[in-house]
C-alpha angles and dihedrals in degrees: 000000000000118000117241118264130224115260100167133023131186120186114227135190119285093034094291124144124210105211130189113202128207090254090062095255118137118207141168120232122196110219095181095097090057097050101099138099126032096293104049091023088082087071090070087079101093092210093052092043089055091055091075117136137180119248098198091269110041138341127283146172130229095259092054104265111144140161127235111256090228090053092049095049103038099038098047129091121242120241111225117223115251115262117226113231121213 
């Protein structure tokens, strides 16, 4: 079974990404643990971090940083749909 792929990404505060996958699930991924060294360290710039896009498979930034689709899907937290109260 193929893992779902990212179809929409919205950068959030505190280096979090809100990601919608092609199976309809919405999850939040914490990028903070990856922001180290010269390569991923560029993501510490909030303006650059917020330039993230989907590439039809995963998420990436203009200078080539990306995250493995498996990592994105399996290491993110599901967002539960809001429950209507009567």
